[in-house]
N, C-alpha and C positions, 0 to 999 in steps of 0.2 A: 449456230442458233439454238440447237438442242441443249447444249450445255448452259447457255445463257438463260433459257427458260427454266431449266431445272434449278439453276442457282437462284433465280428470282423467286421461285416457289419456296425454296429452302429459306430464303430471307424472310418471307412472310411467316413461316413456321417459327423461325428463330425469334422474330419480333414478338409473336404471341407467347412463346415460352419465357422470354425475358420479362414481359409484362406480368406474367403469372408469378414468376420468381420475385419480382419487385413487390407484388401485392402480398405474397406470403411473408416476406421479410418485414414489411410494414405491419402486418397483423401480429407477427410474433413479438415485435417491439411494443406495440400498444394494446395487444389483445387482452391483457389482464386488467386494463383500466375500464371502469364502468363509465360509459359516455354520459354527457349531460342529458338529462331528461329520462334516464333509465335507472336512476337511483331508486332502490327499493323494489324494483321489478326484476333485476338481474342479479343473481348471486354469483359468487366466485366460481362455483362448480359449473354453472351454466356457461360462463365465459370460457372456462377451460375446455368444456365439451365443444363449444362453438369453434374454438381454434383448432382442436383436434379434428373435428368433422370437416372443416374447410380444408385442412391439410390433406386429409385422406381423399376427399373429393378431387382435390387438385392433382394428387398423384395418379389417381385413376384417369383423370382427364389428360394428363401428360402421356401416360402409357397409350391411351387410345389415339391421341394426336400423332404420336411417333409411329404407331402401327399403321394408321391411315396414310401418313406421309410416305412411309416405306412402300406400302402397297401401291399408291398412286404413281410414285416414281418408277417402280418396276413395271406397272401396267402401261404407262405412257412411253417411257424411255427405255425400258428393258426388253422390248420385243413382244410382250404379252398382248398388247393391243393388235399388232399385226397378225399374230397367230390366231387370236380370237376372231378377228375380222375374216380371215381366210376360212376358219372353221364354220362360221355362221353362214357364209355365202351359199354353199351347196344345200343347206338344210331346208331352204324354201325356194320355190321357183318364182316368187314374186317380189317386187320391190317393197311392198307394204308388209308382207309376211316376214321378210328378212329383217326389216326394221323392228317389228314387234318382238321377234325372237331375240334380237340383239339387246334391246333395253329391258325386256322382262327377265331374261336370264341374269343380266347385270344387277337388276333390282333384288332378285331373290338371293343371288350370291352375296351381295352386300349385307343383306339381313342376316344370313347364316354366319358370315364372318364377324358380325357384331355380337353374336350370342354370348361368347365368353365374357365380354365386358358387361353385358346386361345381367348375366348370372352373378358375377362378382359384385356388381353395384347393388343389386337387389338383395341377395341372400347373405352377403358378407358385410358390405359397407353400411347399407341402410339398416340391416338387422343389428349391427354392432351398436348403433345409436338409438335403437328402439323405434325406428320409423316403419320398418317393413311389417306388414300384416298379411301379405299374400303367400300362398303356398305354391308348390311346384305345379300342381294341376291347373290352378288359375293362371299362373304365369305362362305355362305352355299354351293354354287356350287363347290367351291374349296374343301370344306370338303367332299362333296359327292364323287367327283372324286378321291380324295386322298384315301378315305376309300375303294372305289370299286377297285382301282388299287392295294392297299396293300393287300386286300383280295384275289384278283385274282392271284397276284404274289406269295403270301404265299401258296395258294392252289396248284399252279403248282410246286413250289419248294419242298414243303413237300410231295406231291404225288410222285414226281420223287425220292426224297431222301429215302422215306420209301419203295418204290419199290426196290431200290438198296439194302437197308438193308435186305429186305426179300430174295432177290436174292443171295446176297453174305454176309452172316453174319460175316465172318472173315475179309473181305477186304472192307466192305462198306465204311470205312473212306476214302479210296483212291478214290473210284468211286463217292462218294458224294462230295468230294473236287473238283474233275474234273468237276462235274455237275455245282457246284456253280461258279467255275472259268469261265467256258464256258458261263454261263448266264451273269456274270458280264461283260465279253467282248462284248457279243451280245448287252447288254443294252447300252454300250458306243456308238455302232453304231446306235441303234434304238432310243435312247432318243431324239436326236435333231430333228428327223423327225416324231416320233409317239407320244412321251410322252409330251415333252415340249410344243408343239402346243396346247395340251388340256387345258393348263392353261394360255398361253400368246399368244398375237398376235405378229408375227415377220414380219418385212418389211425391205427392203433395207434402209441403212442410208440415211436420207433425208437432213442432214446438207450439204450445198453446199461445195464441194471440199474435204470433210472429208474422204470419201471412197477411193478416189484416193491417198490421203496421207497415209492412213492405208495400202493400197496394196503396195505402194512404200516402206514403212517401212518393211513389211513382206518380200518383195523381197530382201532387203538389208540383212535380217537375213537368207535368203535361205529357207524361209518357204512358202509352197504352201497353200493358204487358198481358200476354195471353195466359201465361201460367207461371206460378212460383213453385219451384221444385227443389227437392233435396236429393243428392246423389250419394250412393253408398261408397264414398271414397275410402271409408275405414276398412273396407275389405282388402284394400291393397296397401294403404299407407296411412300414417298418422299425420302427414302433412295436411295443411288446410288451405282453403281458397274459396273464392266465389267468382262467378262470371256471368256475362250475358251471352246468349247464343241465339242463332237464327236471325231472321229479319222479317218484317211485315207481320202477318198473322201468326207465324210460328215463333216470333220473338219471345224469349222467356228468360227469367232469372233462375240461376241454378246455384244452390248453396251446397258446399261439402258438408256432410253430416259432422265431420270433425270440427268445422268452423262453428257450427251451431253449438256443439258441446263446449267449445273453448271460450266463447264470447257471450257477453250480455246482449240483450236485444238492441240496446243503444249503440253498441259497437258494431253489431251486424248491419244496422241501418246506415251507419257512417261508411262502412266498406262499400255497401251497395250504392250509396249516394256518390261515391267516387266513380264507380262504374257507370252510373247514369250520366255523370259529368262527361265521360268520353262521348256518349251519344249526343248530349245537348251541345257540346262545343264542336261537334262535327269532326272529331278526330278520326272516327272510323271511315267516314265518307272521304275525308281528305287523304287518309292513308291509302284507301282503295284507288283513288284517282291517281295519286303519285305512283303507286305500284304499277298500275296499268300503263301509265305514260312511260315509265321506265321499261316495262315489258315490251311495249310497242317499239321503242328505240332499240332495245336489245334484239328483237326479232328482225328488224331491218339490218342491223349490224351482223347478225348471224347469217342472214341471206347473203350479204356481201362477202363475209369471210368464208362461208362454206363453198362458194363458187370460185374461190381463188385457187389457182393451180398449185401455188407454192405452199398451201396450208399443211399437207401431210409432211413436207420436208422439215417443218418446224420441230417435229418430234422424231425425225430421222426415218420417215416412211416414204418410199417412192410413190405409192398410191394408197388410197383409202376409200372405203365405201362412204356413202352419204351419212350413214349412222356413225361411223367412226369419225368422220369430219365434225359432226355435231359434238362428239365427246371432246375433241380438241378445242372446238370453239368454247365449250363450257369451261374448260380449263383456263383458257385465255381470259374469259369473262371473270373468273374467280380472282385472277391476278389483278385485273383492271379495277374491280370493285373493292378490293381489300382496303385501299386508302379511304374509301367512303364510309367505312365502319364507324369512325367517330362521329361523322355527320348524322348518320342514321340514329345512333345512340343519343346524340344531343337532341334531335327532333323528338324522339320518344320521351326523353326526360322532360322536355318542355311541355308535352301533352300531359304527362303525369302531374306536373305542378298545376297546370290549368284545371285538371280534374280534381285535385285536392282543394283548390280554391272554390270550385263550384260546390263540392260536397259541404264545405263550411258555410257557404251562402244558403244552400238548400236546408241544411239541418240547423244552422245557427249554433253548432256544437263542435268546434274544432277539437276540443279535448277528447271527444269520443273517438274520432279518427286517429288521433295521436295515440290514445290508449290501445286501440285495435292494432296499430302498426307495431307498437311495443310488444304486444302479445304474439303477433304473427312472427316477428323476427326472433323472439326468444324461444317460442315453441318449435320453430323450424331451424333453430341453431344457425341463424344467418350471421355472416361476417359483419360485425358492427364497426370494423376499422379497415375498410378497403383503402388501398392507396389511391390518391386523387387521380393520378394518370390512368391507372387501370380502370377506375370507375368512369373516367371521361371517355375511354375508348369502347368499353364493353357494356356498361350498365344501361339497361333500358329504363330503369327507374332511378331517381336520385337516391343516394345512400340514405338508409332509413333514419340515421341519426339527424341528418340534415332535414329530412321531411318532418320529423317530430319537432325539431326546433322551430321550423317555419310555421307549423300548425299552432304551436303554443304561442308564438308571437302574434298570430292572427287572433287567437283567443284573447290575449291581453288587449289587443286593439279593439275588439268588440266590447270588452268590459269598460274601457275607458271612454 
């Protein structure tokens, strides 16, 4: 069974690598062609850089995927999990303490092992294409903050979850699910005011007249926004974006300063109208409900699997602690959910199309969103020619060329 599970995992890796290679071959074949709707906005040099950037990103992704796969195989099937489990046991005299140590050390170790990829990606790859603006000091500060926050949050969640397991061995799956769901909702409230400011400086939008236009747009949508902020994204990267954050009274609109610099007011409003569309069409609420329903089912299945005597034998272990059993369950869950990736991507793309349509209805200006997407994709050197199968499996948004075409078709329909 151990060999069968390892083979199944390697098949998932192979499928992902094959799809990546298929995507790159397709891009190399069509990458020099200016797609419809991008004439005059994309030059030959931009297309060349886009192809080169995508190839370099893919190579880094392949290296990281192969490294992670080798590490996971060695950890689960090469005896490292058993040795780690035996080492953790005596370090704490309690069930909860052992669980916290088990997962916090794993979390920190994973972060440290990913450092070389982060350094190369930031200071070589992103710098090569003119995107990186961060320095070593800021990068290290971000790494330290991320590591500390991850360790702290992991400690609190694991301590709470293991306490519930010890308190209610038969129904811990329900109580742990409730705990994680509650923490997720609390973080939605706290993130904008406690976590995000640890990494970025937020200030009111400084572009003259833009905040008033944004608030007028939100009022037309029937949306109450507490604050309209811009974030100093340019301290780290020249990539651009905009997003909604928080919920209730702390809900706010955040614009990258790079986005404000790259786009006209009309285009910024179109991008925000799309984000508002996600709220108005209930995508965030539906996604949250679907996620929590899946998490509840997953918690029940984890309870069933973790209590099965034969679970450790699946990876060649005679025995395993509760924490180690959860690691094995997590591995099995990753195999089981891998085939659902295309479904999740399809649902996300459907929501993006609905948000595009809402933006057009709200602004009455499909061309503004189309122009904004053209700018975003060219400024960020996005792949304009993804393979359809790769996009179907992995893309959370419809390919940008398809989105621009549909938006301009909507614009023609409005004029007729």
